[in-house]
C-alpha positions in Angstrom: 20.5 27.2 16.8 23.3 24.7 15.8 20.9 21.7 16.2 18.2 23.5 14.1 20.8 24.1 11.4 21.8 20.5 11.1 18.1 19.5 11.0 17.7 21.7 8.0 20.8 20.1 6.4 19.4 16.6 7.0 16.0 17.7 5.6 17.6 19.2 2.5 19.7 16.0 1.9 16.6 13.8 2.3 14.6 16.0 0.0 17.2 15.9 -2.7 17.6 12.1 -2.4 13.9 11.6 -2.5 13.5 13.9 -5.5 16.2 12.2 -7.5 14.9 8.7 -6.6 11.4 9.4 -7.7 12.6 11.0 -10.9 15.0 8.2 -12.0 12.6 5.4 -11.2 9.7 7.1 -13.0 8.2 5.9 -16.3 9.3 9.0 -18.2 13.0 8.8 -17.3 15.1 7.9 -20.4 16.4 4.4 -20.9 20.1 4.5 -21.5 23.0 2.0 -21.8 25.6 0.7 -24.2 26.1 -2.3 -26.4 28.8 -3.8 -28.6 28.1 -4.4 -32.3 31.0 -6.0 -34.2 33.6 -4.9 -31.6 32.3 -1.3 -31.5 30.9 0.1 -28.3 27.8 2.4 -28.9 26.1 4.4 -26.2 22.4 5.2 -26.5 19.6 7.1 -24.7 15.9 6.4 -25.6 13.5 9.1 -24.4 10.2 8.3 -22.7 8.7 11.8 -22.7 8.2 14.5 -25.3 7.0 18.0 -24.6 5.8 20.6 -27.0 5.0 20.5 -30.7 6.6 18.6 -33.5 7.8 15.0 -33.9 10.1 13.3 -31.5 13.5 12.5 -33.0 15.5 9.4 -32.0 19.2 9.6 -32.4 21.9 7.0 -32.2 25.5 8.2 -32.4 27.9 5.9 -34.3 30.8 6.8 -36.5 30.6 3.4 -38.3 28.8 4.3 -41.5 28.2 0.6 -42.3 25.7 0.4 -39.4 22.1 0.9 -40.5 19.0 1.1 -38.4 15.2 0.9 -38.2 12.8 2.7 -35.9 9.7 0.4 -35.3 6.7 1.9 -33.5 2.9 1.8 -33.0 0.4 3.5 -30.8 0.3 2.2 -27.2 -2.5 -0.2 -26.2 -3.9 -0.5 -29.8 -4.1 -3.3 -32.3 -2.3 -1.1 -34.9 0.3 -2.8 -37.1 3.9 -1.9 -36.4 5.3 0.9 -38.6 9.0 0.6 -39.6 11.0 3.8 -40.4 14.5 3.7 -41.9 16.9 5.7 -39.8 18.7 8.4 -41.9 22.4 9.0 -41.5 23.3 12.6 -40.6 27.1 12.7 -40.2 27.8 10.6 -37.1 24.2 9.9 -36.2 21.4 7.7 -37.2 18.1 9.6 -37.0 14.4 8.8 -37.3 11.2 10.5 -36.0 8.2 9.4 -34.0 5.1 11.3 -35.2 3.7 13.9 -32.9 0.7 12.7 -30.7 -2.1 14.5 -28.9 -1.4 15.4 -25.2 -1.1 12.2 -23.1 -0.8 10.1 -26.3 1.7 7.3 -26.0 3.8 5.4 -28.6 5.6 2.1 -28.0 8.9 1.6 -30.0 12.2 -0.1 -30.3 15.2 0.2 -32.6 17.0 -2.4 -34.7 20.6 -1.8 -35.6 22.4 -3.9 -38.2 25.9 -4.4 -39.4 26.5 -7.1 -41.9 24.8 -10.2 -40.4 24.7 -8.8 -36.8 21.5 -7.4 -35.6 20.8 -5.8 -32.2 17.6 -4.6 -30.7 17.3 -1.5 -28.4 16.3 -2.0 -25.7 17.4 -5.6 -25.6 14.3 -6.6 -23.6 10.8 -5.2 -24.0 9.8 -1.9 -25.6 10.1 1.8 -24.9 6.9 3.7 -24.1 7.0 7.5 -24.8 4.3 9.9 -23.7 3.6 13.2 -25.4 2.5 16.3 -23.7 1.9 20.0 -24.4 4.5 22.7 -23.9 4.4 24.1 -20.3 5.4 27.8 -20.0 8.5 28.1 -18.0 7.1 31.0 -15.9 4.6 28.4 -14.5 6.9 25.4 -14.4 9.8 27.0 -12.4 7.5 28.3 -9.6 5.7 25.0 -9.5 9.0 23.1 -9.0 10.1 25.6 -6.3 6.9 25.3 -4.3 6.4 21.6 -4.6 9.9 20.7 -3.6 9.7 23.5 -1.0 6.7 21.7 0.4 8.7 18.4 0.5 11.6 20.1 2.2 9.3 21.8 4.8 7.4 18.6 5.4 10.6 16.7 6.2 12.0 19.5 8.3 8.7 19.8 10.3 8.9 16.1 11.1 12.5 16.4 12.2 11.5 19.2 14.5 10.5 16.4 16.9 14.2 16.1 17.7 14.6 19.8 18.4 14.3 21.1 22.0 12.2 24.1 21.1 9.7 22.2 18.9 8.3 25.1 16.9 5.8 23.1 15.0 3.3 25.9 14.4 5.2 28.0 11.9 6.8 25.0 10.1 3.4 23.3 9.8 1.8 26.5 8.5 4.5 27.1 5.9 4.4 23.4 4.8 0.6 23.7 4.2 0.9 27.0 2.3 3.7 25.7 0.0 1.7 22.5 -0.6 -1.4 24.5 -1.6 0.5 26.8 -3.9 2.6 24.1 -5.5 0.1 21.3 -5.6 -3.3 22.9 -5.9 -2.7 26.2 -7.7 0.3 25.7 -9.9 0.0 21.9 -10.2 -3.4 22.0 -12.1 -2.1 24.8 -14.3 0.9 22.6 -15.3 -1.5 19.7 -15.8 -3.7 21.7 -18.0 -0.9 22.9 -20.3 0.6 19.4 -20.5 -2.5 17.3 -20.8 -5.5 19.5 -21.3 -7.1 18.9 -17.9 -6.7 20.7 -14.6 -7.1 17.6 -12.4 -7.0 13.9 -13.3 -6.8 12.4 -9.8 -9.6 11.3 -7.5 -12.6 11.5 -8.1 -12.1 12.2 -11.8 -9.3 9.8 -12.6 -6.4 7.7 -11.2 -3.5 10.1 -11.9 -1.1 9.1 -9.1 0.7 12.5 -9.0 -2.5 14.3 -8.3 -3.6 11.7 -5.8 -0.2 12.0 -4.0 -0.8 15.7 -3.6 -4.3 15.1 -2.4 -3.2 12.6 0.3 -0.5 14.9 1.5 -3.0 17.8 1.7 -5.4 15.7 3.8 -2.8 14.7 6.3 -1.3 18.2 6.6 -4.7 19.8 6.9 -5.4 17.5 9.8 -2.0 18.4 11.3 -2.7 22.1 10.8 -6.0 21.9 12.7 -4.3 19.9 15.4 -1.5 22.5 15.8 -4.2 25.1 16.8 -6.8 22.9 18.5 -5.1 19.8 20.0 -3.3 19.7 23.3 -0.9 17.1 21.8 -0.5 17.8 18.1 2.9 16.2 17.8 1.6 12.8 16.6 -0.5 14.4 13.9 2.5 16.3 12.6 4.8 13.3 12.6 2.2 11.2 10.8 1.8 13.9 8.1 5.5 14.2 7.7 6.1 10.4 7.4 3.2 9.9 5.0 4.4 12.7 2.8 7.9 11.3 2.7 6.6 7.9 1.8 4.3 9.1 -1.0 7.0 11.2 -2.6 9.1 8.1 -2.8 6.6 6.8 -5.4 8.1 7.2 -8.9 7.2 10.4 -10.7 4.4 10.3 -13.3 3.5 6.7 -12.3 -0.1 6.0 -13.5 -0.1 9.4 -15.2 -2.5 10.8 -17.8 -3.0 8.5 -20.8 -4.9 9.0 -24.0 -7.4 6.4 -24.9 -6.8 5.8 -28.6 -10.0 3.7 -29.0 -12.2 6.6 -27.8 -10.2 9.0 -30.0 -10.7 6.8 -33.1 -14.4 6.4 -32.3 -14.8 10.2 -31.9 -12.8 10.8 -35.1 -15.1 8.4 -37.0 -18.2 10.1 -35.6 -16.9 13.5 -36.7 -16.3 12.1 -40.2 -19.8 10.6 -40.5 -21.6 13.8 -39.5 -19.6 16.1 -41.8 -22.0 17.6 -44.3 -21.7 16.5 -47.9 -22.2 18.7 -50.9 
């Protein structure tokens, strides 16, 4: 019992570390930092994800009212000209808005701050890419998070069962598979639909890495589940499924996620304009 308890503790810690790692290394995690402009230290955070309706507001907090700023943006992967927006001062903040985009639409942007003759670009290197998505109801989002991370926890704990004297692989493997199905194949597509207007954008319909990670985990755990009931020596199947799942959940969250093709959107818009009846 004591050994089993510590295996659960280890599994929990590994799951938390994995979850945090894939989140902070993902392409939707905010870019943050600080810079010095004329001896004043300013902290900033530039978002890379926007959920729900409305424009996305960029804010830079600075008490120095002599600092002015510009928000410069364009649509991602297009030949659009850059659009420059003057940042308005609201008390201690400089504020400007990025226009709302359709689900999976992306904008690329940066900020220029100036005081007297000193100009600084945020971020100092490269640009920020922000992806827009629809609003996901919390009554779907919370169960999805619970079940998908529950599947990660159970997957890790099932693999660690190898070090337990009792080796009760059957119930652990069964619960891992159930949590994976509910979190990844029932609630996952619902979340995807609300956020990006499609239930599944992984193989064979697309290259969404989040969907494909779930699919790979499902395949290996399905094999492990069959082995638990059919194979004389199912241990190796369970260990492989656990290790593979651990590795794929180390892949940054939302990497190669849904992305709107603006060229196709513009062509479709142009076609709709051309076929509109004229009076």
